PyMOL commands that place a pseudoatom at each C-alpha (Angstrom):
pseudoatom trace, name=CA, resn=MET, resi=1, chain=A, elem=C, hetatm=0, pos=[-39.224, 19.829, 12.938]
pseudoatom trace, name=CA, resn=ARG, resi=2, chain=A, elem=C, hetatm=0, pos=[-39.217, 16.191, 11.838]
pseudoatom trace, name=CA, resn=GLY, resi=3, chain=A, elem=C, hetatm=0, pos=[-36.961, 17.042, 8.925]
pseudoatom trace, name=CA, resn=MET, resi=4, chain=A, elem=C, hetatm=0, pos=[-34.105, 17.937, 11.283]
pseudoatom trace, name=CA, resn=GLY, resi=5, chain=A, elem=C, hetatm=0, pos=[-34.081, 14.464, 12.876]
pseudoatom trace, name=CA, resn=ASN, resi=6, chain=A, elem=C, hetatm=0, pos=[-33.886, 12.865, 9.442]
pseudoatom trace, name=CA, resn=MET, resi=7, chain=A, elem=C, hetatm=0, pos=[-31.033, 15.164, 8.510]
pseudoatom trace, name=CA, resn=GLN, resi=8, chain=A, elem=C, hetatm=0, pos=[-29.071, 14.269, 11.659]
pseudoatom trace, name=CA, resn=ASN, resi=9, chain=A, elem=C, hetatm=0, pos=[-29.745, 10.613, 11.060]
pseudoatom trace, name=CA, resn=MET, resi=10, chain=A, elem=C, hetatm=0, pos=[-28.485, 10.923, 7.509]
pseudoatom trace, name=CA, resn=MET, resi=11, chain=A, elem=C, hetatm=0, pos=[-25.336, 12.699, 8.721]
pseudoatom trace, name=CA, resn=LYS, resi=12, chain=A, elem=C, hetatm=0, pos=[-24.705, 9.897, 11.234]
pseudoatom trace, name=CA, resn=GLN, resi=13, chain=A, elem=C, hetatm=0, pos=[-25.098, 7.324, 8.459]
pseudoatom trace, name=CA, resn=MET, resi=14, chain=A, elem=C, hetatm=0, pos=[-22.663, 9.262, 6.260]
pseudoatom trace, name=CA, resn=GLN, resi=15, chain=A, elem=C, hetatm=0, pos=[-20.084, 9.425, 9.060]
pseudoatom trace, name=CA, resn=LYS, resi=16, chain=A, elem=C, hetatm=0, pos=[-20.431, 5.687, 9.652]
pseudoatom trace, name=CA, resn=MET, resi=17, chain=A, elem=C, hetatm=0, pos=[-19.950, 5.069, 5.960]
pseudoatom trace, name=CA, resn=GLN, resi=18, chain=A, elem=C, hetatm=0, pos=[-16.922, 7.364, 5.802]
pseudoatom trace, name=CA, resn=LYS, resi=19, chain=A, elem=C, hetatm=0, pos=[-15.302, 5.414, 8.639]
pseudoatom trace, name=CA, resn=LYS, resi=20, chain=A, elem=C, hetatm=0, pos=[-15.946, 2.132, 6.825]
pseudoatom trace, name=CA, resn=MET, resi=21, chain=A, elem=C, hetatm=0, pos=[-14.603, 3.582, 3.585]
pseudoatom trace, name=CA, resn=ALA, resi=22, chain=A, elem=C, hetatm=0, pos=[-11.441, 4.819, 5.305]
pseudoatom trace, name=CA, resn=GLN, resi=23, chain=A, elem=C, hetatm=0, pos=[-10.963, 1.389, 6.828]
pseudoatom trace, name=CA, resn=ALA, resi=24, chain=A, elem=C, hetatm=0, pos=[-11.467, -0.351, 3.479]
pseudoatom trace, name=CA, resn=GLN, resi=25, chain=A, elem=C, hetatm=0, pos=[-9.035, 2.108, 1.882]
pseudoatom trace, name=CA, resn=GLU, resi=26, chain=A, elem=C, hetatm=0, pos=[-6.457, 1.264, 4.567]
pseudoatom trace, name=CA, resn=GLU, resi=27, chain=A, elem=C, hetatm=0, pos=[-6.940, -2.476, 4.098]
pseudoatom trace, name=CA, resn=LEU, resi=28, chain=A, elem=C, hetatm=0, pos=[-6.434, -2.020, 0.364]
pseudoatom trace, name=CA, resn=GLY, resi=29, chain=A, elem=C, hetatm=0, pos=[-3.039, -0.498, 1.071]
pseudoatom trace, name=CA, resn=GLU, resi=30, chain=A, elem=C, hetatm=0, pos=[-2.016, -3.625, 2.962]
pseudoatom trace, name=CA, resn=LYS, resi=31, chain=A, elem=C, hetatm=0, pos=[-3.001, -5.996, 0.159]
pseudoatom trace, name=CA, resn=LYS, resi=32, chain=A, elem=C, hetatm=0, pos=[-0.311, -7.351, -2.138]
pseudoatom trace, name=CA, resn=ILE, resi=33, chain=A, elem=C, hetatm=0, pos=[-1.193, -7.960, -5.773]
pseudoatom trace, name=CA, resn=GLU, resi=34, chain=A, elem=C, hetatm=0, pos=[1.130, -9.837, -8.074]
pseudoatom trace, name=CA, resn=GLY, resi=35, chain=A, elem=C, hetatm=0, pos=[1.397, -9.241, -11.800]
pseudoatom trace, name=CA, resn=THR, resi=36, chain=A, elem=C, hetatm=0, pos=[3.396, -11.596, -13.989]
pseudoatom trace, name=CA, resn=ALA, resi=37, chain=A, elem=C, hetatm=0, pos=[4.724, -11.785, -17.519]
pseudoatom trace, name=CA, resn=GLY, resi=38, chain=A, elem=C, hetatm=0, pos=[6.674, -14.298, -19.566]
pseudoatom trace, name=CA, resn=GLY, resi=39, chain=A, elem=C, hetatm=0, pos=[5.120, -17.230, -17.729]
pseudoatom trace, name=CA, resn=GLY, resi=40, chain=A, elem=C, hetatm=0, pos=[6.314, -15.981, -14.349]
pseudoatom trace, name=CA, resn=MET, resi=41, chain=A, elem=C, hetatm=0, pos=[9.786, -14.936, -15.553]
pseudoatom trace, name=CA, resn=VAL, resi=42, chain=A, elem=C, hetatm=0, pos=[9.029, -11.421, -14.356]
pseudoatom trace, name=CA, resn=THR, resi=43, chain=A, elem=C, hetatm=0, pos=[6.842, -10.675, -11.332]
pseudoatom trace, name=CA, resn=VAL, resi=44, chain=A, elem=C, hetatm=0, pos=[5.829, -7.282, -10.050]
pseudoatom trace, name=CA, resn=VAL, resi=45, chain=A, elem=C, hetatm=0, pos=[4.117, -6.903, -6.669]
pseudoatom trace, name=CA, resn=VAL, resi=46, chain=A, elem=C, hetatm=0, pos=[2.043, -3.796, -5.961]
pseudoatom trace, name=CA, resn=SER, resi=47, chain=A, elem=C, hetatm=0, pos=[-0.017, -2.680, -2.988]
pseudoatom trace, name=CA, resn=GLY, resi=48, chain=A, elem=C, hetatm=0, pos=[-3.718, -1.949, -3.220]
pseudoatom trace, name=CA, resn=HIS, resi=49, chain=A, elem=C, hetatm=0, pos=[-2.675, 1.711, -3.326]
pseudoatom trace, name=CA, resn=LYS, resi=50, chain=A, elem=C, hetatm=0, pos=[-0.713, 0.983, -6.504]
pseudoatom trace, name=CA, resn=GLU, resi=51, chain=A, elem=C, hetatm=0, pos=[2.734, 1.337, -4.992]
pseudoatom trace, name=CA, resn=ILE, resi=52, chain=A, elem=C, hetatm=0, pos=[5.274, -0.988, -6.531]
pseudoatom trace, name=CA, resn=LEU, resi=53, chain=A, elem=C, hetatm=0, pos=[6.660, -3.134, -3.718]
pseudoatom trace, name=CA, resn=GLU, resi=54, chain=A, elem=C, hetatm=0, pos=[8.785, -5.692, -5.555]
pseudoatom trace, name=CA, resn=VAL, resi=55, chain=A, elem=C, hetatm=0, pos=[10.171, -6.465, -8.979]
pseudoatom trace, name=CA, resn=ASN, resi=56, chain=A, elem=C, hetatm=0, pos=[11.476, -10.002, -9.424]
pseudoatom trace, name=CA, resn=ILE, resi=57, chain=A, elem=C, hetatm=0, pos=[13.312, -11.101, -12.556]
pseudoatom trace, name=CA, resn=LYS, resi=58, chain=A, elem=C, hetatm=0, pos=[14.478, -14.688, -13.099]
pseudoatom trace, name=CA, resn=GLU, resi=59, chain=A, elem=C, hetatm=0, pos=[18.053, -14.669, -14.288]
pseudoatom trace, name=CA, resn=GLU, resi=60, chain=A, elem=C, hetatm=0, pos=[17.406, -16.935, -17.278]
pseudoatom trace, name=CA, resn=VAL, resi=61, chain=A, elem=C, hetatm=0, pos=[15.321, -14.158, -18.868]
pseudoatom trace, name=CA, resn=VAL, resi=62, chain=A, elem=C, hetatm=0, pos=[18.201, -11.666, -18.634]
pseudoatom trace, name=CA, resn=ASP, resi=63, chain=A, elem=C, hetatm=0, pos=[19.775, -11.555, -22.080]
pseudoatom trace, name=CA, resn=PRO, resi=64, chain=A, elem=C, hetatm=0, pos=[22.260, -8.718, -22.648]
pseudoatom trace, name=CA, resn=GLU, resi=65, chain=A, elem=C, hetatm=0, pos=[21.577, -9.129, -26.359]
pseudoatom trace, name=CA, resn=ASP, resi=66, chain=A, elem=C, hetatm=0, pos=[17.851, -8.525, -25.870]
pseudoatom trace, name=CA, resn=ILE, resi=67, chain=A, elem=C, hetatm=0, pos=[17.278, -5.860, -23.237]
pseudoatom trace, name=CA, resn=GLU, resi=68, chain=A, elem=C, hetatm=0, pos=[14.089, -4.793, -25.069]
pseudoatom trace, name=CA, resn=MET, resi=69, chain=A, elem=C, hetatm=0, pos=[12.346, -8.087, -24.357]
pseudoatom trace, name=CA, resn=LEU, resi=70, chain=A, elem=C, hetatm=0, pos=[13.166, -7.757, -20.656]
pseudoatom trace, name=CA, resn=GLN, resi=71, chain=A, elem=C, hetatm=0, pos=[11.833, -4.185, -20.605]
pseudoatom trace, name=CA, resn=ASP, resi=72, chain=A, elem=C, hetatm=0, pos=[8.628, -5.363, -22.299]
pseudoatom trace, name=CA, resn=LEU, resi=73, chain=A, elem=C, hetatm=0, pos=[8.201, -8.140, -19.729]
pseudoatom trace, name=CA, resn=VAL, resi=74, chain=A, elem=C, hetatm=0, pos=[8.708, -5.737, -16.807]
pseudoatom trace, name=CA, resn=LEU, resi=75, chain=A, elem=C, hetatm=0, pos=[6.209, -3.357, -18.392]
pseudoatom trace, name=CA, resn=ALA, resi=76, chain=A, elem=C, hetatm=0, pos=[3.679, -6.139, -18.987]
pseudoatom trace, name=CA, resn=ALA, resi=77, chain=A, elem=C, hetatm=0, pos=[4.019, -7.494, -15.439]
pseudoatom trace, name=CA, resn=THR, resi=78, chain=A, elem=C, hetatm=0, pos=[3.656, -3.991, -13.972]
pseudoatom trace, name=CA, resn=ASN, resi=79, chain=A, elem=C, hetatm=0, pos=[0.552, -3.252, -16.039]
pseudoatom trace, name=CA, resn=ASP, resi=80, chain=A, elem=C, hetatm=0, pos=[-0.900, -6.634, -15.086]
pseudoatom trace, name=CA, resn=ALA, resi=81, chain=A, elem=C, hetatm=0, pos=[-0.404, -5.878, -11.374]
pseudoatom trace, name=CA, resn=LEU, resi=82, chain=A, elem=C, hetatm=0, pos=[-1.832, -2.349, -11.682]
pseudoatom trace, name=CA, resn=LYS, resi=83, chain=A, elem=C, hetatm=0, pos=[-4.875, -3.619, -13.589]
pseudoatom trace, name=CA, resn=GLN, resi=84, chain=A, elem=C, hetatm=0, pos=[-5.553, -6.160, -10.837]
pseudoatom trace, name=CA, resn=ALA, resi=85, chain=A, elem=C, hetatm=0, pos=[-5.100, -3.434, -8.205]
pseudoatom trace, name=CA, resn=ASP, resi=86, chain=A, elem=C, hetatm=0, pos=[-7.692, -1.304, -10.032]
pseudoatom trace, name=CA, resn=GLU, resi=87, chain=A, elem=C, hetatm=0, pos=[-10.143, -4.214, -10.142]
pseudoatom trace, name=CA, resn=LEU, resi=88, chain=A, elem=C, hetatm=0, pos=[-9.630, -4.843, -6.432]
pseudoatom trace, name=CA, resn=THR, resi=89, chain=A, elem=C, hetatm=0, pos=[-10.148, -1.150, -5.635]
pseudoatom trace, name=CA, resn=ASN, resi=90, chain=A, elem=C, hetatm=0, pos=[-13.316, -1.034, -7.742]
pseudoatom trace, name=CA, resn=SER, resi=91, chain=A, elem=C, hetatm=0, pos=[-14.806, -4.132, -6.141]
pseudoatom trace, name=CA, resn=THR, resi=92, chain=A, elem=C, hetatm=0, pos=[-13.796, -3.035, -2.630]
pseudoatom trace, name=CA, resn=MET, resi=93, chain=A, elem=C, hetatm=0, pos=[-14.880, 0.588, -2.884]
pseudoatom trace, name=CA, resn=GLY, resi=94, chain=A, elem=C, hetatm=0, pos=[-17.792, -0.141, -5.208]
pseudoatom trace, name=CA, resn=GLN, resi=95, chain=A, elem=C, hetatm=0, pos=[-19.825, -1.534, -2.327]
pseudoatom trace, name=CA, resn=PHE, resi=96, chain=A, elem=C, hetatm=0, pos=[-19.965, 1.985, -0.857]
pseudoatom trace, name=CA, resn=THR, resi=97, chain=A, elem=C, hetatm=0, pos=[-21.043, 3.769, -4.011]
pseudoatom trace, name=CA, resn=LYS, resi=98, chain=A, elem=C, hetatm=0, pos=[-23.724, 1.235, -5.006]
pseudoatom trace, name=CA, resn=GLY, resi=99, chain=A, elem=C, hetatm=0, pos=[-27.139, 2.753, -4.706]
pseudoatom trace, name=CA, resn=MET, resi=100, chain=A, elem=C, hetatm=0, pos=[-25.665, 6.190, -4.080]
pseudoatom trace, name=CA, resn=ASN, resi=101, chain=A, elem=C, hetatm=0, pos=[-25.688, 8.581, -6.934]
pseudoatom trace, name=CA, resn=LEU, resi=102, chain=A, elem=C, hetatm=0, pos=[-22.438, 10.401, -6.295]
pseudoatom trace, name=CA, resn=PRO, resi=103, chain=A, elem=C, hetatm=0, pos=[-20.797, 11.233, -9.604]
pseudoatom trace, name=CA, resn=GLY, resi=104, chain=A, elem=C, hetatm=0, pos=[-17.070, 11.792, -9.399]
pseudoatom trace, name=CA, resn=MET, resi=105, chain=A, elem=C, hetatm=0, pos=[-16.569, 9.904, -6.130]
pseudoatom trace, name=CA, resn=PHE, resi=106, chain=A, elem=C, hetatm=0, pos=[-14.096, 7.448, -7.665]
for i in range(1, 106): cmd.bond("trace and resi %d" % i, "trace and resi %d" % (i + 1))
show_as sticks, trace
zoom trace
């Protein structure tokens, strides 16, 4: 019968961890991560859930003759922000998966 107690205990631990994970996930969504390109000419702000919140473009970088450069800068700034969001997610959520062998969790 001792095995049952251990099982219940493990379930309690899992529920506690799930609550903490949900909370961390929520906090991630409230974080703002800024990606930049062109030395700050273009800034893109994303949430920890990888939603794009803002795109800021300094007017001196807007050249009607060179729309391609502007598109590249927006792309670069967006990718920079998303990469940082990924790193933040991995370091935040990684604390829960350390020591647990759960393939395919994240």
